[in-house]
TIVEXDO-130238 format. One record per residue (C-alpha): x, y negated, z. Coordinates in steps of 0.2 Angstrom, whole numbers, padded with zeros to 4 digits, always signed. Each point is the difference from the previous one (the first is absolute). Layout:
<recs>
XYZ/...
</recs>
This chain:
<recs>
+0508-0486+0462/+0015-0011-0003/-0007-0007-0016/-0017-0005+0007/+0005-0016+0008/-0009-0014-0011/-0018-0005-0004/-0009+0001-0017/+0014+0000-0013/-0005-0015-0012/-0010-0011+0012/+0006-0018+0003/-0006-0008+0015/+0006-0018+0002/+0010-0003+0016/+0001-0017+0009/+0016-0009-0005/+0012-0001-0016/+0018-0007+0001/+0002-0013-0013/+0016-0010-0002/+0005+0002+0019/-0017-0003+0007/-0015+0010+0004/-0016-0004-0009/-0018+0008+0000/-0003+0014-0011/-0013-0009-0010/+0012-0015-0002/+0013+0010-0011/-0004-0008-0016/+0008-0005-0017/-0004-0012-0013/-0007+0009-0016/+0014-0007-0010/+0014+0005+0011/+0014+0008-0010/-0003+0017+0007/-0018+0001-0007/+0004-0003-0018/+0017+0009-0001/+0001+0012+0015/+0015-0009+0007/+0001+0009+0017/+0010+0013+0009/-0007+0009+0015/+0003+0014+0012/-0010+0014+0009/+0005+0005+0018/-0008+0012+0012/-0002-0005+0018/-0002+0018+0009/-0010+0003+0017/+0012+0008+0012/+0000+0005+0019/+0012-0013+0003/-0010-0014-0009/-0002-0006-0018/+0016+0001-0011/+0003-0006-0018/+0009+0013-0010/+0017-0005-0008/-0005-0019+0001/+0017-0007-0004/+0002+0011-0015/-0017-0006-0007/+0004-0018+0003/+0017+0001-0008/-0008+0009-0016/-0013-0015+0000/+0015-0012-0001/+0008+0010-0013/-0016+0000-0010/-0001-0019+0001/+0018-0002-0004/-0002+0009-0016/-0014-0012-0006/+0010-0015+0006/-0012-0003+0014/+0008-0009+0015/-0008+0006+0016/+0001-0014+0013/+0001+0013+0014/+0015+0011+0007/-0001+0019+0001/-0001-0002+0019/-0014-0012-0002/-0010+0011-0011/+0001+0015+0011/-0004-0011+0015/-0015-0006-0010/-0006+0019-0002/+0001+0003+0018/-0009-0015+0006/-0014+0002-0013/-0003+0018+0007/+0000-0007+0017/-0011-0015-0004/-0013+0012-0007/+0002+0012+0014/+0002+0015-0011/+0005+0017+0005/+0003+0006-0016/-0002-0009-0018/+0006-0003-0017/+0010-0017-0001/+0001-0008-0018/+0012-0014-0002/-0001-0010-0016/+0011-0013-0008/-0009-0009-0014/+0003-0016-0011/-0015-0012+0004/-0009-0014-0008/+0012-0011-0011/+0005+0001-0018/-0013+0010-0011/+0013+0005-0013/+0011+0016+0000/+0015-0008+0008/-0004+0002+0019/+0014-0010+0007/-0010-0015+0005/-0013+0010+0009/+0001+0001+0019/+0005+0017+0008/-0014+0006+0013/+0003+0014+0012/-0015+0010+0007/+0000+0014+0013/-0016+0009+0003/-0005+0016+0009/-0014+0011+0001/-0005+0019+0005/+0002+0011-0015/-0001+0019-0001/+0009+0014-0010/+0001-0007-0017/-0005+0016-0010/-0011+0007+0014/+0002+0011+0016/-0003+0016-0010/+0014-0004-0011/+0013+0001+0014/-0004+0018+0003/-0006+0007-0017/+0008-0012-0012/-0007-0010-0016/-0004+0004-0017/+0011-0012-0012/+0003-0003-0019/+0015-0006-0010/-0007-0017-0006/+0000-0006-0017/+0007-0017+0007/+0018-0001+0001/+0010-0010+0014/+0007-0016-0009/+0018+0001-0005/+0013-0009+0012/+0003-0013-0013/-0018-0005-0001/-0006-0001+0018/+0013+0003+0013/-0006+0016+0009/+0011-0002+0016/-0011-0016+0004/-0016+0004+0009/-0009-0013-0011/-0019-0002-0002/+0001+0000-0018/+0007+0017-0001/-0015+0006+0008/-0011-0004-0014/+0009+0015-0008/-0004+0010+0016/-0019-0005-0001/+0000+0008-0018/+0008+0016+0007/-0012+0002+0014/-0016-0005-0008/+0004+0012-0015/+0003+0014+0012/-0016-0003+0010/-0010-0001-0015/+0006+0017-0005/-0003+0009+0016/+0017-0002+0008/+0005-0008+0016/+0016-0008-0007/+0011-0002-0015/+0018+0002-0002/+0008-0011-0014/+0015+0004-0010/+0014-0012-0004/+0004-0008-0017/+0010+0016-0005/-0013+0013+0006/+0006+0005+0017/-0009+0000+0016/+0000-0018+0008/-0013-0001+0014/-0018+0000+0005/-0010-0017-0001/+0005-0004+0017/+0011+0014+0006/+0017+0009-0002/+0000+0018-0006/+0010+0015+0007/+0001+0017-0007/+0006+0016+0009/+0009+0013-0011/+0008+0015+0008/+0001-0008+0019/+0007-0017-0008/-0007-0016-0002/+0001-0011-0015/-0007-0018-0003/+0003-0012-0015/+0014-0013+0002/-0004-0018-0001/+0006+0000-0018/-0017+0009-0005/-0009-0016+0005/-0004+0006+0018/-0001-0012+0015/+0013+0001+0013/-0013+0008+0012/+0002-0002+0019/-0009+0016+0004/+0010+0008-0014/+0016-0004+0008/-0007+0005+0017/-0005+0018-0008/+0018+0001-0007/+0007-0003+0018/-0011+0012+0008/+0005+0014-0013/+0018-0003+0002/-0002+0002+0019/-0009+0017-0004/+0013+0006-0011/-0012-0001-0014/+0009-0004-0017/-0007-0016-0008/+0006-0008-0016/-0006-0015-0011/+0000+0007-0018/-0010-0002-0016/-0016+0011+0000/-0008+0005-0016/-0019+0001+0000/-0001+0019-0002/+0011+0002+0016/-0015-0005+0011/-0010+0014-0008/+0012+0013+0007/+0005-0008+0017/-0002+0009+0016/-0008-0016+0008/-0002-0018-0004/-0004-0015+0012/-0003-0018-0001/+0008-0012+0012/-0004-0019+0003/-0005-0011+0015/-0018+0002-0005/+0000+0018-0006/+0012+0005+0014/+0005+0018-0005/-0014+0008-0010/+0002+0017-0009/-0005+0002-0018/-0009+0017-0003/-0002-0001-0019/+0007-0010-0015/-0011-0001-0016/-0010+0014+0007/+0015+0011+0002/+0001+0007+0018/+0016-0005+0009/+0008+0014+0010/-0014+0009+0010/-0012-0015-0003/+0001-0008+0016/+0012-0008+0012/+0017+0009+0000/+0011+0004+0015/+0014-0013-0004/-0014-0013-0002/-0008+0004+0016/+0017+0001+0009/+0004-0018-0006/-0018-0006+0004/+0002+0007+0018/+0016-0009+0003/-0005-0016-0008/-0016-0002+0010/+0009+0006+0015/+0011-0015-0001/-0013-0012-0004/-0011+0005+0013/+0014-0001+0013/-0002+0018+0004/+0018+0003-0006/+0016-0010+0003/+0002-0015-0011/+0018+0004-0003/+0002-0011-0014/-0008-0015+0007/-0014+0000-0013/-0013-0008+0012/-0003-0017+0006/-0010-0001+0015/-0014-0013+0001/+0001-0008+0018/-0016-0005+0008/-0012+0013-0007/-0005+0014+0010/+0006+0017-0004/-0011+0015-0005/+0004+0009+0017/-0007-0015+0010/-0016-0002-0009/-0005+0018+0001/
</recs>
């Protein structure tokens, strides 16, 4: 199956090397002081990037866009990253190659390190780490076929004038943890948060799409939704297929009457939703439009379909899946 490509969904097996401020260090040597600013105040921004195994060799998905978003996230928080966009992209490729990974998840982190212990972070050094490891389907292999059961969370996404939601900041994910833990405690796989005005925002770590009468809708960034790279990829695929897609405010009850719903994200990839608050979505399984988008997305990321948008950055020097069979 096109979606059965990864190992155990949530396992983290350490790799050999981590990239730190321009040099490779051993995995176990990647340490920070307990009084680093990031520990007390959550002062970090990060990314999540997939490297896919293809018949042509490993390739990182939309690498440049992810690194640009990392720089944007840092800029919002007045963090001066001492590396250019090109250097960050090159570091990602070198990391995968150094660890001899054919498929993996890449985690770049920009954090404020050991310095002042007060709230003002300006005298704390900026540290940049890149790690990678094998990571499977975020919500499970079965979820790709049959969908997941989700709830509307009691926790809202922060308003844009409290914590900037266009920055992929570590502090924002304290809110995500509350959403996910509440959902799991109540027997759901994931939660969907509303924004401060009661409109659909996003999942704990995913953007949300709904299908209504053959057209796709997704919340705009003004609803405290992260500018997702996979979200943008899906919108591009839909336009190519002639599937109408629009950003619009979505009231909660619209999810109850949607024909299809699915999540998008680097970790979740494209995961169908089969029920919301125990109300069945459509036929209660993956719908035809979701399936079509999945097949196109995984066709491109596997290298089985043409990379017509230049979304894949090949990692030279690592054997392809074809050569190791």
